[in-house]
N, C-alpha and C positions, 0 to 999 in steps of 0.2 A: 076651509075659507073658499067662498064663491065669488064668481064674477058677477056683473049686475043682471045679465040676462038669465042666469040659472035659476031654477025652481028652488023656492026655499025649503021645499021638503027634503031636499039633497044635504041640508044640514045634519040629517039622520045619515051617518055613514053606512048603516045597513040598506037604506032605502037607495042611496047613492050607488053601491057597488052592484047590488041586485038589477039595478037599471043598466050598468055598464054591462053585466053578464048577459043581460036579456038582448041588448042591440047587437053584440058580438056574435055572428052567425058561424064564422070559420072555426074550424077545431084547433087551428095554429094561431088563433087572434092573440095580440097582446093586449091585455086588459088595461094595465097601468104602467107607469115608469116610476121606479123609486130612486130618490136621491138621499144619500146618508151623509150629514155634515157633522164634523167635530166642533163642540161649542167650546169657547175659551173658558177655562177654569178660573181666570181672574175676576169674571163676571159673576153676579149673583144669579140665582134662579129665575127671579123676575125680570132681571136684565137680558138674561138669555132668551126668555120666552119673547119679549119685545122685540130683540134682535131677529130671531128666527122669522117672526111675523111680518117684520118690515122687509126682509129679504124675499119671501115667498110672494108678498103682494105685489112688490115692484117686478119681480122677474117671471112670474107664474100666473097669478090670478089676473094681474092687468093685461095679460097676453091671451085671456080666454080660458085658462086651465081651471080646474077645480083641484084643491089641494087639500089633502087629509094629513094631519101633523100628529106625530108622536114623539115626545121627549123622554129619553131615558137617562139614567145615571145609576153608578154602583153605590153600595152602601157608603163607602169612604169618601164618596164626592170627587173621585179622580177620573172620571170617564164620561162627562157629560156629552151627550150627542142626540141629534134629531133625525127621525125617518120622515122623509116627505114623498108621499103617495100621489101621483099627478094623473090626471085623466088624459087619454090619447085622442078623443074626438073633439071637435069644435061644437059649439052650441049655437043655434040660429037665434034670431031675435024673439022667438016663441019659447026659447028654452027646450028645444027638441035637438036630439044628437043629429049632428051632419056626418059627412063621410070623412074619412081619414086621406082617401086618394081617389084619383080619376083615372079612368083608362083613357089611353091616347094612342091612337094607330100610329105605327111607323111608316113613313112616306119615303119613297124612292127620290131621285134628283128631278124628276118630273112632276113630283107632288101626288103620285098615284100610291094606293096601299100596296103593301107587299104581303102575297099569299104566300103561307108555309104549307108545302103540300104533305109534310110529315105529320103534322097536327091538324090539317085541313081545317085552317082557319088563318084569318089575316095576322100579321105580326103587330103586336101592340106593346106598350109600355105603360108604367103608372106614373101619375105626378101627385106629388104631396100637396093637398089642399092648405096645409099650415106648415110653417117653417120649424115646427117644433122638433122634427125628427132629423133635422139637418146635424151632420157630424160635428160641425164647427160650434154647436150650440153648447157641446159639453164644456169646451174651453172658455167660451163666454160665460157660463154659469159658474164656473170655477173662479174665474177673474172677479165676477161680481160679488161672490161671497167674500173673498179675500178683502175686497174694498169696503163692504159694509162692516165686517168685523174689526177692521182697522178704524174705521171712523168711531165705532162704539168703544174701542179701547182707548182711543184718544179722549173721547168725550168723558170718559170716567178716569182719567188721568193715570192710565196704565202705559208703562213704556214699551211693552212688547207689541210685535208686529208679526203678521203672517204673510206668506207669499204662496200663490198658487202653483208657481214654476217650481219644478224640480231643482235640485241642488246643481245638476249639471247645466241647466238653462240659466240659473242664478250666477254662474260662474265660480260655484264653490266647489272646486274640484278637489280640495284637500279635506272634505268631509264625506263619509259614507253614509247614505239614508239607511235607517233600520226598516226591518219588514214588520207588517201588520201581524199582531200575535193571534187575534181572533179570540172569542168568547171562551172556548173550551181551553185553550192554551193558557188564557189569562187567569181562569180559575185554577187550572193544575199548578201554575207558577206560584200563585197565593198560598197553595197548600204545601209548598215547598218540593213539588214534583217537577223535576228539570223537564223541558220540553225541547224538541229540536229547533223550533222557532225561538224560543228563549235563548238557547246556546248560541244561535246565529246572531242574536241582538247583542249578547253579552261579548262575543269576539267583535263585533261592529264597533260597540262602544269603547272596548279596549284599544282597538285600532286608532279610532277617533281621538282618544286621549293622547296615544302616542304622537299622532300626526300634530295635534295642538301643541305638545312639548317641543316638538321639532320646529315647528313654526315659530313658537316664542324664542326658541335659541337662534334661530336664523334672523328673526327680526331684531333680536338684541345686538347680534354681530353687526348687521348692517346699520344700526342706529350708531354703534360705536364708530364703525368705518366712515360714516357720513359726517359724525361730529368731529372726527380727527381731520376729515378732508376740509371741512368747513374752517377749522382753526389753521390748517395750511394756508389757505385761500385768504384767510383774514391777515395773517402774518405777511404773506406775500404781498398783499395790497398795501400795508402799513410800510414795509421795507421800500416798496416802489416809491411810495410818497416821501418817505423820509430821506432817502439818499438814491436818487434816481443814477443808475449806472454804476453804482458802488458795488464792490466786492465783498459781501459779509464776511466777518472773520469766522473762524472755525471755532468750535466748541472748547477746544484746547486752548486757543488763544484767549477766549472770553474767561474761562475758568482760572487761567493763569493770572490774568489782569485782576480778577475778583480778588483772588487769594492775596495778591500783592497790596491791595488797599482795603483790607477788610473793615477798617475802621470807617471808612466812607460809604461802603457799599449798602445796598438795600437788602441784604441777605445775610444771615447769621453765618458766622464762620464754620459752626459745625455742619450746616446744611451745604455749605459750599464745599467742604471735604467730601461730604457724601456724594455730590454731584461729580466732582473730580474723580473720586474712586471708581464710580459708576461708570463713566465715559472710558476711563483707562482700562478697566477690566472687560468691557465689551468692544474695545477698540473703535470707539466712536469719536469722530472728530469733525463733523459736518452735520448741517441740518438735514441733508438727505439721508444720512446714515441712521439717524435716530428715527425718521419716519419709516424707512425700511425696517428697521428692528421692531417697531410697533406693529406694523402690518403682518410680519412674520408670526409675532405672538398670536394675533387675532387668527391667521390662518391655521396655526397649530390647534387653537381651541375649536375651530369649526372641523378639523380633521377628527378629533377626539368625539365630537358630537356624532358626526357620521358612524364613526366605529361603533359607538355606544348602542345606535337605534337597532341593528340586527340582534345583538347581545340580550337588549331588554325585552325584544319580542320573543326570542327563544325561551328566556327566563319566565316571562308571562305563560307561555305555552306549557312548560314543565310544571309551573304552579298550578295551572289549570288541570292538568292530567293528574297530579296528585291530589287535588280537590275532589276530583270525579272518582277517584279510586277509593278515597276516604268515605264518600257518601255511598258508593257501593258496598263497601264493608259494612257499614253501619246498617244499611237497609237489609244486607245478607243476614246479619245477626238477628235482626226482627223476624226475617222471613224464616230462619231456622227455628226460631221459638214459637212462631205461628204453626209450623208443621208438626212441631213436637206437641204443642196444645192441642191441635186438631186430631192427632193420633190418640191422644188420651182421653178423648171425649167419648161418651157413650153414642152408640149410633142415633138415638133418638135426639140427641143433643147437638150433633155436628152440624145441622143446617143453620141453627140458631148461632153457633160458634162461628160459621163461615160468614154469615150475614154481618156480624158485628166486627169481625177481624179481617175479612176477606180482602179489604182495601190494602192490606200489606202486600198481596201477591203483585198487585199492579205497579205499587210504588218500586218493588223489587225488579221486576221486570223492565220497567223503565230506566233503572239505574244500571242494571245489566246491560241493556242496549247501548247506554252511553259509553261503556268501557270495553266493549268487544272488540273495536278496532284497535286497542292499545296494546294486546298481546304480542308478544314475541314469537319467534319460530317455535318456541317449545311450549308455547300455549300459556305462559306466564306473564305476569305484569313485571317490567323491567324497573321496579321501584329503586332497586339499589343503584343501577345505572343512571336514574334520574336524579337520585339525591347527590350522586357524585358529580354529575354535570351541573347541577344547581350551585352546589358549592364552589365549583370552579368559576362558573359564571358570575356568581355574586362576588367572589375575589377579584375577577377581573373589572367588574363595574366599580367596586371600590378603588382599585388601582387607577382606572382612568379618571374617576372622580377626583381622586387625590391630584393627579396631573392636571386637571382642568382648573381645580382651585388654586394649585401653585401658579399656574399660567395667569389666571385671573388677577391673583395677589400682584404678580410681577408687572401686568399690564397697569394696574392702578399705580404703582410705584413709579414706573417710567413715566406714565401720564403726569403724575405730579412734578417729578423732575422736569420734564419738557416743559410744562406750563410755568414753572417758576423761573427756568431759564429764559425763556421768552419775555415774560414780565420784567425781570431784572434788567435784561438787554435794553429794552424799551426806556425803563427809567433812567438807567445810567445814561444813554445816549442824550434824553431830554435834559438831564442836569447838566452834562458836558456842554450843551449848545444854549443853556440859559432859557430853556423852555419850561413853561409850567408842567409839572409832573400830572400826568393823567392818573387818577386813582382806580378807574375800572381795570380789572385783571381779566385773565382767561381762565381763573379757576373754576372748576365745575361746582 
C-alpha cells in the first residue's frame, strides 16, 4: 500500500525493498519496521482483510509510510494474524527517499558549538525528521488497533471487545495473563508434546479458574449479605412508619400470640410450630438475634471457602504431577520399544528405521525433562505418597463441601422463617388496625 507521492513501481515488493537496501549506506541501518497484529477469529477472511487495510491506511500510509502486508492463518483457522512491514524513510514530492534524521550541533549557554578534544570534533546530536520512531508511537498504534477492531466487531454484531492495555492497567488484578507460545511450541503442543511454555499456560489457566471460582463465591456471599441488609433496612423503615417510638415485641411474644389464635392468623399452625421450635432451639427471641444468627452462618460459609482454596490448589498440583508421570511412563514404553527395534535392525536398515521412528526420542526426552524435578531424595517418584495425600485431600474437600451444603440449607431455612415472620407480623398489625392488607411480601 503506497502513499500518493510514492512511485507506482513500488507496488512490486522486490523493487521496493531493493530500493530500500540501496539507499541505506550504514552497515547497521534499520531497513524496516515490522508490526504483527492478531486478527479476530469472529470475522471472516474478507472482513479481516478489509479491517487490516483500513488500519494500515489510516495509521501508516496516510502518514507517508509504505506498507507491505502479509496475512497468515493455520489450517484449523484458529490463529489469523497479519505482518505489516513499514518503510523507515520519508518520500519527497518527487518520490525520492528522504533522510531519517539530521545532525545538529550541541551549543553551550552562550550559543557556541562545544568541541570534544577526545573525538577531535564538535559535539552534535541527531534530530528525527519524522515522528515515526518516537517511543510513544507504539502505544498510539496499539490503541488505534484496538479501536478499529472493536468498531468492526460491533459493525458485524459480535459482542466481544479487545483492549490494548494489560490486565494490570485495566484493573483486572484477579486474572493472570498467559504467555505467547510461539510457532514451534504451538506445533509441538498440537502433536501432544508438552512444552515449558505450554505447562506455564496450563498452570496459569488453572489458577485463573480457581480465582474465578473464589470470586464467584465471594460475590454470592456479598449479594446475600446485601440482600439481608436491604431487608433489614426495609423492615426498619416500615416499623418506623407504623409505630414511631414503639418497642417491637420479641419473637417469643409474637409466636406465642400466633399460636393462641391460630384460626385467625395468616400462617398455618404447622409452620407456626416450626417457627416456635426453631427460635426456642436457637435461643432467639429478638430481631437482632436472628440477624446475627444469619450473618454468623454466612461467615462460616466464607471461612469454609477460604479453607478450600489451598486444598484445591494442592490437589490440582498432585493431579498434574500424576498426569506428567503417566505421560512419562507412556513415552518411556514407546522409547524402550524403539531402542529394541533399532538394535534388531540390520546395519543398512538402521538409518531408515531412525528416520521413520526417531521422533520418539524427542518426545521421550521432553517427557523426561518434565518429571526430572519430581523425584525424591532416593531418585524415585513418590507416587504412593501423592496418592495417599490425594485421597486425604479429596476426603477433606468432600467433608468441607458437605459442611458448606448443610450451612447453605440452614441459611435458606432460616431466611424462609425470617421472611415469613416479618410478613405475618405486618399483616397481623394491619388487620388489628383495620388497615388494608398489603399483599406484596418479602419472599425471594
